[in-house]
C-alpha positions in Angstrom: -5.0 0.0 -17.5 -3.0 -2.3 -19.8 -2.9 -4.9 -17.0 -6.7 -5.2 -17.3 -6.7 -5.2 -21.1 -3.5 -6.7 -22.5 -5.1 -6.8 -26.0 -6.1 -3.2 -25.9 -5.2 -1.3 -29.1 -3.6 2.1 -28.6 -3.7 4.7 -31.4 -1.2 7.6 -31.4 -2.8 10.8 -32.6 -1.6 14.3 -33.4 -3.7 17.5 -33.0 -6.7 15.6 -31.9 -7.2 13.8 -35.3 -9.3 10.8 -34.4 -10.3 8.4 -37.2 -14.1 7.6 -37.3 -13.4 3.9 -37.5 -11.6 4.0 -34.1 -14.8 5.4 -32.5 -16.9 2.8 -34.4 -14.7 0.0 -32.9 -15.6 1.2 -29.4 -19.3 0.6 -30.0 -18.7 -2.8 -31.7 -20.8 -5.6 -30.0 -17.8 -7.9 -30.5 -15.9 -6.0 -27.8 -16.1 -8.1 -24.7 -16.2 -6.2 -21.4 -13.9 -7.8 -18.9 -14.4 -7.4 -15.1 -12.0 -5.1 -13.4 -10.4 -5.9 -10.1 -9.7 -2.9 -7.9 -7.8 -2.7 -4.7 -7.0 0.2 -2.4 -3.7 1.9 -3.1 -2.0 2.0 0.2 0.9 4.0 -1.2 -1.4 7.0 -1.9 -0.4 9.8 0.4 -1.1 13.5 0.7 0.9 16.3 2.1 0.4 20.0 2.6 3.5 22.1 2.1 3.8 25.6 3.4 5.9 27.8 1.1 7.8 30.9 2.4 6.3 34.1 1.0 9.9 35.2 0.4 10.3 32.5 -2.3 10.2 33.7 -5.9 8.1 32.2 -8.6 11.2 30.8 -10.2 12.3 29.1 -7.0 8.8 27.6 -6.6 9.0 26.2 -10.1 12.5 24.7 -9.4 11.2 23.3 -6.1 8.2 21.5 -7.7 10.5 20.1 -10.5 12.4 18.2 -7.8 9.5 15.9 -7.1 7.1 16.3 -10.0 8.0 13.0 -11.6 7.2 11.0 -8.4 3.9 12.8 -7.8 0.5 11.9 -9.0 -1.0 15.4 -8.5 0.1 18.8 -7.2 -2.5 21.5 -6.6 -3.2 24.4 -4.4 -2.9 28.2 -4.0 0.5 29.9 -3.4 1.0 33.5 -2.4 4.2 34.8 -3.9 5.4 38.3 -5.0 2.1 39.9 -3.8 0.0 37.6 -6.0 -1.9 34.5 -5.5 -1.0 31.7 -7.9 -2.9 28.5 -8.6 -0.6 25.5 -8.9 -2.0 22.5 -10.7 
């Protein structure tokens, strides 16, 4: 996103405390909308992973930690320990 808007102002907030003047600046007529150029991401891939039912919840968590930093999104349902878990 910063590549499209190098002059974009970023405000760091805590506990959702947004200053009203920040919102007012978004509606300012002086803000010029720049065209965005989009291209298809050819690196985007998807994979389905089948997990052994013998795996514990702890083992699943450790397995996901191995690749979480290099992954855009992980989601699905996993049956472990006689329960169905939603992973997101």
